[in-house]
C-alpha positions in Angstrom: 36.5 -59.3 5.8 39.2 -61.2 7.7 40.3 -64.7 6.7 41.5 -67.4 8.9 44.0 -70.3 8.2 42.0 -73.5 8.2 42.7 -77.1 9.2 41.0 -80.4 8.8 38.8 -81.7 11.6 37.8 -85.4 11.6 35.0 -86.7 13.8 36.5 -90.0 15.0 33.6 -90.6 17.3 30.9 -93.1 16.6 28.1 -90.5 16.4 27.4 -87.1 15.0 29.1 -84.4 17.1 28.0 -80.8 17.7 30.1 -78.2 19.4 29.4 -74.5 19.9 31.4 -71.3 19.5 29.3 -68.6 21.2 25.8 -69.6 20.3 26.7 -70.9 16.9 26.5 -74.7 16.5 28.9 -76.7 14.3 28.0 -80.3 13.5 30.3 -82.9 12.0 28.8 -86.3 11.2 30.4 -89.5 12.5 33.5 -90.2 10.3 33.1 -86.9 8.4 36.0 -84.5 7.8 35.4 -80.7 7.6 37.6 -77.7 7.4 37.4 -75.1 10.1 39.6 -72.1 11.1 42.3 -73.5 13.3 41.1 -71.8 16.6 37.6 -73.3 16.0 38.9 -76.8 15.1 41.0 -76.9 18.3 38.0 -75.8 20.3 35.8 -78.5 18.8 38.6 -81.1 19.1 39.0 -80.4 22.8 35.2 -81.1 23.3 35.2 -84.2 21.1 38.3 -85.6 22.9 36.6 -85.0 26.3 33.5 -86.8 25.1 35.4 -89.8 23.7 37.7 -90.1 26.7 34.9 -89.9 29.2 32.2 -92.0 27.4 34.2 -94.6 25.5 37.3 -95.0 27.7 36.0 -93.9 31.1 38.9 -91.4 31.7 37.8 -88.9 34.3 40.6 -86.3 34.0 40.3 -85.5 30.4 42.4 -82.2 30.5 45.6 -84.0 31.4 48.1 -84.2 28.5 48.6 -87.9 28.1 49.9 -90.1 25.2 46.2 -91.3 24.7 44.9 -87.7 24.5 47.7 -86.7 22.0 47.0 -89.8 19.9 43.3 -89.0 19.7 44.1 -85.3 18.9 46.4 -86.4 16.1 43.5 -88.3 14.6 41.0 -85.4 15.0 43.4 -82.7 13.7 45.7 -84.6 11.4 47.2 -81.5 9.7 48.0 -79.9 13.0 49.6 -83.2 14.3 51.7 -83.4 11.1 52.9 -79.8 11.7 53.8 -80.7 15.3 55.3 -84.0 14.2 53.0 -86.0 16.4 52.3 -89.5 15.2 49.4 -91.7 16.1 50.1 -94.6 18.4 49.8 -98.2 17.2 46.8 -100.1 18.5 49.1 -101.9 21.0 50.7 -98.7 22.2 47.3 -97.1 22.6 46.0 -100.0 24.7 49.2 -99.9 26.9 49.0 -96.1 27.4 45.2 -96.3 28.1 45.8 -98.9 30.7 48.5 -96.7 32.3 46.2 -93.7 32.3 43.3 -95.7 33.9 45.7 -97.3 36.5 47.0 -93.8 37.4 43.4 -92.6 37.7 42.5 -95.5 39.9 45.5 -94.9 42.1 44.6 -91.3 42.6 41.1 -92.1 43.4 42.2 -94.7 46.0 44.7 -92.3 47.6 41.9 -89.7 47.9 39.6 -92.2 49.4 42.2 -93.2 52.0 42.8 -89.5 52.9 39.0 -88.9 53.2 38.5 -92.0 55.3 41.3 -90.9 57.7 39.8 -87.4 57.9 36.3 -88.8 58.6 37.7 -91.1 61.4 39.5 -88.1 62.9 36.3 -86.1 62.9 34.4 -89.0 64.4 36.9 -89.2 67.2 36.7 -85.4 67.9 32.9 -85.6 68.0 33.0 -88.5 70.4 35.4 -86.6 72.7 33.2 -83.5 72.6 30.1 -85.6 73.4 31.8 -86.9 76.5 32.3 -83.4 77.9 29.6 -81.7 80.0 27.4 -79.5 77.9 28.4 -76.4 79.8 32.1 -76.9 79.0 31.4 -77.4 75.3 29.2 -74.3 75.3 32.1 -72.2 76.8 34.3 -73.2 73.9 31.7 -73.3 71.2 29.0 -70.8 70.2 27.8 -68.3 72.6 24.3 -68.9 74.2 21.4 -67.1 72.7 20.4 -64.1 74.9 
């Protein structure tokens, strides 16, 4: 039988949390702390952080390494954070970093929306130009006629 090094996993969410490894469910009640093998604790922590970031803080890109994500990870896996010398942020630092993350997210969404709008306008212009041409000329450039 093999043994694994374990670490503490703390459910910092406001509700019970279940994650899966294979088909095996692992449930940790809200506020509860359990010991898991390190690989399993990291797997569960990733899913718990995604859930918290998306549902509580409305962060869309939850895989990005940010100070907010590191702070939450240090609270979920305190022993691993201590080994890596990662300290939780103060409440004020957390709020500041969360606002930065959300602003960056909004900026990226706005930039993407502008690019998409420009592309749509370009396509509309191309369609309008094609609609002005006689059908026969469009057909020569486009799909071949059905025999």
